[in-house]
C-alpha positions in Angstrom: 17.0 5.3 10.1 19.0 2.4 11.4 16.4 -0.1 10.0 16.6 1.3 6.5 20.4 1.3 6.6 20.4 -2.3 7.7 17.9 -3.2 5.0 19.9 -1.5 2.2 23.2 -3.0 3.5 21.7 -6.5 3.4 20.5 -5.8 -0.1 23.9 -4.8 -1.2 25.5 -7.9 0.3 23.0 -10.1 -1.4 23.6 -8.4 -4.8 27.3 -8.7 -4.5 27.0 -12.4 -3.7 24.8 -12.8 -6.7 27.4 -11.2 -9.0 30.2 -13.5 -7.7 28.2 -16.6 -8.6 26.7 -15.3 -11.9 29.2 -17.2 -14.1 29.0 -20.4 -12.1 25.3 -20.8 -11.7 22.7 -20.8 -14.3 19.9 -19.7 -12.0 21.9 -17.5 -9.7 20.7 -15.0 -7.1 21.3 -12.1 -9.4 19.2 -13.2 -12.3 16.4 -15.3 -10.7 12.8 -13.9 -10.9 12.2 -14.0 -7.1 14.5 -14.0 -4.2 13.6 -17.6 -3.1 13.3 -18.8 -6.7 9.6 -19.4 -6.3 9.8 -20.6 -2.6 12.5 -23.0 -3.6 10.5 -24.6 -6.3 7.2 -25.0 -4.4 5.4 -22.5 -6.7 6.1 -24.7 -9.7 4.4 -27.7 -8.0 1.4 -25.5 -6.9 1.0 -24.0 -10.4 0.4 -27.6 -11.7 -2.7 -27.7 -9.4 -3.9 -24.2 -10.3 -2.5 -22.3 -7.3 -0.2 -19.3 -7.5 1.4 -17.7 -4.5 3.1 -14.3 -4.4 4.9 -12.6 -1.5 6.5 -9.2 -1.6 7.8 -6.6 1.0 8.1 -2.9 0.6 10.2 -0.6 2.7 10.0 3.2 2.4 12.1 5.9 4.1 11.0 9.5 3.6 12.2 12.8 5.2 10.8 16.3 5.0 13.8 18.5 4.3 11.9 21.8 3.9 8.7 23.5 5.2 5.7 21.6 6.3 4.9 21.1 9.9 8.4 20.1 11.0 11.8 19.0 9.6 13.0 17.4 12.7 10.5 14.8 13.9 11.7 11.3 13.1 8.4 9.5 13.9 6.8 8.1 10.7 9.9 8.4 8.5 10.3 4.7 8.0 7.2 2.7 7.0 6.8 -0.7 5.3 4.3 -3.3 4.3 4.0 -6.9 3.1 1.6 -8.5 0.6 0.8 -12.2 0.5 -1.5 -13.1 -2.5 -2.9 -16.5 -3.3 -4.8 -17.0 -6.6 -6.6 -20.3 -7.4 -7.8 -21.5 -10.8 -10.8 -23.6 -9.6 -11.2 -25.2 -13.1 -7.7 -26.8 -12.7 -8.2 -27.5 -9.0 -11.8 -28.6 -8.7 -13.2 -28.6 -12.2 -15.3 -25.5 -11.8 -15.3 -24.0 -15.3 -14.5 -20.2 -15.3 -14.2 -20.0 -11.5 -11.4 -18.5 -9.6 -10.6 -17.6 -5.9 -8.3 -14.9 -4.7 -7.0 -14.0 -1.2 -4.9 -11.0 -0.3 -3.3 -10.7 3.2 -1.5 -7.5 4.2 0.6 -6.3 7.1 2.3 -2.9 7.7 4.4 -1.1 10.3 5.0 2.3 11.8 2.1 3.6 13.9 2.0 6.9 12.0 3.2 8.3 8.7 5.2 11.4 7.8 2.2 13.5 7.0 0.9 13.5 10.7 4.4 14.4 12.0 6.2 16.5 9.5 4.3 17.5 6.3 0.5 17.9 7.0 -0.6 17.1 3.5 -4.3 16.7 2.8 -3.4 14.2 0.0 -0.8 12.1 1.8 2.8 11.8 0.6 2.9 8.0 1.3 0.1 6.0 -0.1 1.6 2.8 1.1 1.4 3.8 4.8 -1.4 1.9 6.7 -0.3 2.1 10.3 0.7 -0.9 12.4 -1.0 -4.1 11.3 0.3 -7.5 11.8 -2.0 -9.4 9.4 -5.3 -8.5 7.8 -7.1 -10.5 5.1 -8.1 -7.4 3.1 -9.5 -9.3 0.1 -11.2 -12.7 -0.3 -13.4 -13.1 -3.3 -14.8 -15.5 -5.9 -15.0 -14.7 -9.5 -17.0 -16.4 -12.3 -16.4 -15.8 -16.0 -19.0 -16.5 -18.5 -19.7 -16.1 -22.4 -16.1 -16.7 -23.4 -14.8 -14.5 -20.7 -16.7 -11.5 -21.8 -18.6 -11.3 -18.5 -17.0 -11.5 -15.1 -18.8 -11.4 -11.8 -16.8 -10.9 -8.6 -18.3 -11.4 -5.2 -16.8 -11.1 -1.7 -14.4 -8.8 0.1 -12.3 -6.7 -2.2 -10.5 -3.5 -3.1 -12.9 -1.7 -5.5 -10.2 0.4 -7.0 -8.7 -2.2 -9.3 -8.5 -5.8 -10.5 -9.7 -5.9 -14.1 -7.8 -5.3 -17.4 -9.0 -4.3 -20.8 -6.3 -4.9 -23.5 -3.8 -5.0 -20.7 -4.8 -1.6 -19.2 -6.0 -1.4 -15.6 -9.7 -0.5 -15.4 -12.7 -0.6 -13.0 -12.4 1.6 -11.1 -10.3 4.8 -11.5 -7.4 2.8 -13.0 -4.3 4.2 -14.7 -1.5 2.5 -16.5 1.2 5.0 -15.3 -0.2 6.2 -11.9 -1.9 3.3 -10.1 0.6 1.5 -7.8 2.3 3.0 -4.8 4.8 0.0 -4.5 6.2 0.6 -8.0 5.1 4.0 -9.3 4.2 7.3 -7.5 4.1 7.5 -3.7 1.9 10.5 -3.3 -1.8 9.4 -2.8 -3.1 11.9 -5.3 -1.1 10.2 -8.0 -2.4 6.8 -7.1 -6.1 7.4 -6.9 -8.5 10.3 -7.4 -9.1 11.9 -4.0 -12.6 13.3 -4.9 -13.9 9.7 -5.0 -14.8 8.4 -1.5 -13.8 4.8 -2.2 -14.6 2.6 0.9 -12.0 0.6 2.5 -11.7 -3.2 1.6 -15.3 -4.4 2.1 -18.1 -6.8 1.0 -19.6 -6.2 -2.4 -20.1 -7.3 -5.9 -18.7 -6.1 -9.3 -20.0 -7.0 -12.8 -17.5 -6.4 -15.6 -18.6 -6.7 -19.2 -16.1 -6.7 -22.1 -18.0 -7.8 -25.3 -15.4 -6.5 -27.7 -11.6 -6.2 -27.3 -11.6 -2.3 -27.1 -14.7 -1.5 -25.0 -15.8 -2.4 -21.5 -18.4 -1.4 -18.9 -18.5 -2.2 -15.2 -20.7 -1.6 -12.2 -19.7 -2.1 -8.5 -21.6 -2.1 -5.2 -19.6 -2.2 -1.9 -20.3 -1.6 1.7 -19.8 2.1 2.2 -18.9 1.7 5.8 -16.3 -0.9 5.3 -13.4 -1.5 7.7 -10.5 -3.4 6.0 -9.5 -5.0 9.4 -12.9 -6.7 9.7 -14.6 -9.4 7.9 -17.2 -6.9 6.7 -20.4 -8.6 7.9 -20.9 -6.3 10.9 -20.9 -3.0 8.9 -22.7 -4.6 5.9 -25.7 -6.3 7.6 -26.2 -4.4 10.8 -27.8 -1.0 11.7 -28.0 1.3 8.7 -27.1 -0.4 5.4 -25.3 2.0 3.2 -23.7 0.9 -0.1 -21.3 2.8 -2.4 -22.3 2.5 -6.1 -19.9 3.1 -9.0 -20.3 2.8 -12.8 -17.4 3.0 -15.3 -17.1 2.5 -18.9 -14.2 3.1 -21.3 -12.4 2.4 -24.6 -8.8 1.1 -25.1 -7.8 2.2 -28.6 -4.4 1.5 -30.2 -2.9 4.2 -32.4 -0.6 3.4 -35.3 3.1 4.1 -35.2 6.3 3.0 -36.9 7.1 0.5 -34.0 3.6 -0.9 -33.7 0.4 0.0 -31.9 0.4 2.7 -29.1 -1.9 1.5 -26.4 -4.3 3.9 -24.7 -7.1 3.8 -22.2 -9.9 6.4 -21.8 -12.3 5.9 -18.8 -15.3 7.8 -17.4 -17.1 7.0 -14.2 -20.0 8.0 -12.0 -20.4 7.2 -8.3 -23.0 7.6 -5.5 -22.5 7.4 -1.8 -25.8 7.6 0.1 -24.3 8.0 3.6 -25.2 11.4 5.4 -22.1 13.5 5.2 -20.8 17.1 5.2 -17.6 18.9 4.6 -15.2 19.7 7.5 -17.1 23.0 8.4 -20.5 21.7 7.6 -23.1 21.7 10.4 -25.8 19.9 8.4 -25.3 16.4 6.7 -26.6 15.6 3.2 -27.4 12.2 1.8 -26.7 10.9 -1.7 -23.3 12.3 -2.5 -22.7 12.1 -6.2 -19.7 12.8 -8.4 -17.9 11.8 -11.6 -14.4 11.3 -12.8 -12.1 10.8 -15.8 -8.9 8.8 -16.1 -6.9 8.6 -19.4 -3.5 7.3 -20.4 -1.9 7.0 -23.7 1.5 5.6 -24.9 3.1 8.3 -27.1 6.4 6.8 -28.2 7.3 3.1 -28.6 11.0 2.3 -28.8 10.7 -1.2 -30.3 8.4 -3.1 -32.6 8.2 -6.1 -30.3 4.7 -6.3 -29.1 5.8 -7.5 -25.6 8.2 -4.6 -25.2 6.8 -1.7 -23.2 9.8 0.6 -23.5 8.9 4.2 -24.4 7.0 7.3 -23.3 3.5 7.4 -21.9 1.2 10.1 -20.5 -1.8 10.2 -18.1 -4.5 12.5 -16.9 -7.2 12.4 -14.3 -10.1 14.7 -13.3 -12.7 14.4 -10.6 -15.6 16.5 -9.3 -17.6 16.1 -6.0 -20.2 18.2 -4.1 -18.9 21.1 -2.1 -21.5 20.6 0.7 -20.4 17.1 1.3 -16.7 17.0 0.6 -13.5 18.9 1.3 -11.9 18.5 -2.1 -14.5 19.4 -4.9 -12.3 19.6 -8.0 -9.2 17.7 -8.8 -6.8 17.0 -11.6 -3.5 15.2 -12.2 -1.2 14.7 -15.2 2.2 13.4 -15.9 4.5 11.2 -17.9 6.4 7.9 -17.6 9.4 6.8 -19.6 10.5 3.1 -19.4 14.0 2.3 -20.6 15.2 5.9 -20.9 18.9 4.8 -20.3 20.8 2.5 -22.6 21.0 -0.9 -21.0 18.3 -0.2 -18.4 15.3 -1.5 -20.3 13.2 -2.2 -17.2 13.9 1.1 -15.3 11.1 3.6 -15.2 11.2 7.4 -14.8 8.0 9.1 -13.8 6.9 12.7 -13.2 3.5 13.9 -12.1 1.6 16.9 -11.0 -1.7 16.9 -9.0 -4.0 19.7 -7.5 -7.0 19.6 -5.4 -9.4 22.5 -4.9 -11.0 22.8 -1.5 -14.6 23.6 -0.9 -15.5 27.2 -0.4 -17.9 26.3 2.3 -15.0 24.8 4.3 -12.9 27.9 4.5 -12.5 27.6 8.3 -10.6 24.3 7.9 -8.8 25.4 4.8 -7.3 28.8 4.7 -5.9 28.4 1.2 -7.9 27.3 -1.9 -5.8 24.3 -2.9 -3.0 21.9 -2.3 -0.8 20.7 -5.2 2.1 18.3 -5.5 4.8 17.6 -8.0 6.5 14.2 -7.7 9.6 12.8 -9.5 10.7 9.1 -9.1 13.1 6.7 -10.8 12.4 3.0 -10.3 15.6 1.1 -10.9 15.5 -2.7 -11.3 18.6 -3.9 -9.4 17.6 -7.5 -10.0 14.4 -9.0 -11.2 13.3 -9.4 -7.6 14.6 -6.1 -6.2 13.7 -2.5 -7.3 15.0 0.6 -5.6 13.1 3.9 -6.2 14.4 7.3 -5.1 11.8 10.0 -5.2 11.3 13.7 -4.5 8.0 15.5 -3.8 7.2 19.2 -3.7 4.0 19.9 -1.8 2.5 23.3 -2.2 0.1 24.6 0.5 0.2 21.4 2.6 -3.3 20.9 4.0 -4.6 24.1 2.5 -3.0 26.0 5.4 -1.4 29.4 4.6 0.6 29.3 7.8 2.4 26.2 6.6 5.2 26.7 4.1 5.7 24.5 1.0 7.3 21.2 1.8 10.0 19.2 0.1 10.0 15.5 0.8 12.8 13.1 -0.2 12.3 9.3 -0.2 13.6 5.9 -1.2 11.6 2.8 -1.6 12.9 -0.8 -1.7 10.5 -3.5 -3.2 11.5 -7.1 -2.8 9.6 -10.1 -4.3 10.2 -13.4 -2.5 
């Protein structure tokens, strides 16, 4: 608690200092895009060589105020993470046409999260929590574009849940415009990705993304099914049993007509296969070739302004997933919700989001789960204090945490501070 108080106090002091200098400095602390102004100008020099560096820090404080496992344990309430990203345009740097290189380094703190100590959710009320990690290179991949950028091939160590865009919408795989980023949108894991899909940790693999026309794409990915994000990936990929997770996704990104311009949408459908022998929590026999499918859709419903670059307005999202009951604990899942950007006058970059998610547990795992489902409702408001600082209070209502009838519904309050350096 003391750490978060110190953080918020420091943020307030910095913000007040920026206000006092706003009229005297053209590029003052209050209005600059990043806290350090692009590492004090270094980013501008690197950009000329085709290199882009981004560094951000996320701090989260959560407290279970009702129900769950416990309301009094403090362990896991405060968590945080940092992300260092380096993107390189190899055509600018080395003359390799269509080539790019990307590296993502992450670190996090707090040994445990609030689920283990206070809530007991099967979903997880903090998707950003990753344990205590000083520095891990979670992604390092090379990408080659061909045929006027309609074909992209990515090879290396990566996060298979995102990284491509079709008409500005996140796709490949299980993307969502309004429920996809735990550092800026929903915190509950069930409102970030579909829990019926057994996505491996950051691992070695290859993705082929094909976008021959503006409104349609198809993509296939293969990644080490036994990946460990803290390792290089070579040990689990090329030693002992070689298991690879396969996923295929295709979708369309239509634009609906409106008085203020096109309303962007994205409609995705995917199939996946995990060949590893596995069973649900109560299973005594393992089965190979786990197979499932999923849907992920989002659509802007109301656009406030005709400016094509302005994203103010109301949008909605929906997800569904199915997995085998013999091999998985959650066999059916759906989520839905809304996002409104710029709801309040003068707060054009603020975002209000509300979402609901429910997972149905396997009937053959009734010893582990004494209730049929877990569901969650989350409400958050992401307020842009400065271009480099966002503060997001949130509340989550978790029904049947962990599918355990003996655990009462939980209410989790939280606040997230996201700073871009």
